[in-house]
N, C-alpha and C positions, 0 to 999 in steps of 0.2 A: 965597761959597757955604758953607753950613753943612755940618758933618760928616754930618748927617742927609740933606741933599739929595744929597751925594756918594755916599751908600750906597744910595740908592733904586735899584731894579732898572732903571728906564729909563735911568739914567745910566751904569750899569756895562755894559761889553761886554768880551768876551774879547779878549786881546791878539791883534793881527793880523787882526781882522775888519774888513771894509770896510763902512762905514756905508750904502752904496748897494746892496749885494747882499743877497739873501735866498736861503737855501738851499731846495732843492726840498722837503726834509722840513718846513721851517718853513712854506712855502706850504701844503703839504698839511695840516699841523697847524692852521694858521690857518683853512683852508677848513672842516675838520671842526668846529673850535671854533665858527665862525660858524654852520654848519648847526645844531649842537646848541643854540646860543643862540636861533636862530629857532624851533626845534622846542619848546624849553622855554617860550619866550614865548607860542607858540600854545597850548600845553597849559595855561599859567597863565590865559590868557584864557577857555578853555572849561571849566576845572574850577572847581567851587565852592570857596569859602574853606574851609580845613580846619575841622572842627568843634572847638569848644572842649572841653577835657578835662572829662569827667564828663557831657557832654550826649549822648554816644553810648555804647551798650553795647560791651563788649569784643568780643563776637561780631560786631557790626556793623562795628567798626573793622577786625577781621581780614578781613572780606569786602571792605571798601573797599581795604585794602592788597593783597589778592590780586588784585582787579580792576585796581588800578594796576600791580601786577607784571605781569599779563597784557598790559596796554597797553604797558608798557615793553618786554616781550619782543617784541611786534609791531613796535614802533619800532626795536628792536635788529636784528631780522631785516630790516626795510626798509633800515636803514642799512648792514647787511652786504651786502645785494643791491646797493645803490647803490655801495658801495665796490668790489665785484667788477666791476660794470659799468665803473666809472672805471678800475680796473686793466686791464681788457681794452682799453679805449680807449687807455690809456697805452701798452700793448704794441703795439697797432696803429700808433700814431703813431711809436713808436720804430722799428718795422720799416720804415715808410714813409720815415722820416728816414735810416735806414741805406741803403735802396735808392737814395734820392736822392743820398746822399753817394757811393756807389759809381758811380752814373751820372755825377755831377759829375767824379769822378776820371777816368773813362773819356773824358769830353769834354775834360778838360784834357790828357790824353795825346794825343788826336787833334789838338788845337790845337797842342801842342808839335811833333808830327810834321809837321803842315802848315806850320808856321813854318820848320822845318828844310828841308823840300822847297822852299818859296818862296825861302829864302836860297840854296840850291844852284842853283835855276833862275835867280835873279838873277845869281849869279856866272857861270853858263854864258852868259847873255845878254851880260853885260859882256865876257867873254872873246871871244865871237863878234863883238861890235862892234869890239873892239880888233883882232882878226885881220882883219876886213873893212877897217878903216881902214888897217892896215899893208899889206894887199894892194893897196888903192887907191893908197896913196902910192908903193909900189914900182912899180906900173904907170905912174903919172904920171912917176916918175923915169926909167923905161925909155923912155917915149914922148918925154920931153924930151931924152934922150940920142940917140934916133934922129933927132930933128929937127935936131940940131946937126950 
């Protein structure tokens, strides 16, 4: 591997990073980046090629730039609204996750308590069986002594 290949960004990773994990911020950044790539490619398809220098008057170029600025402002507002919607959905999912985790902890506590009660009941049954067997053997011993 050449020194140039070793220095390329895709080969460099911070120490201690796991190759298989992607941070939440990185996913969000990638999603936004992909969104804007699609939006830019859409606008490139629908917008005419830029005029060649000197073919359009300065005033016309200013009007075109102002129009593009307005379009970008609309796109920015749309992206902000979408971002806010996504943040709201993220908060909702976080709340649902938190509630489910609390419910899971409650269920686990109930399971633990039921297991303890089951163990205590099993020990009680074993003790009762042992006592019953002892009682029966002592009765058998008494009746065998009486027969003799």
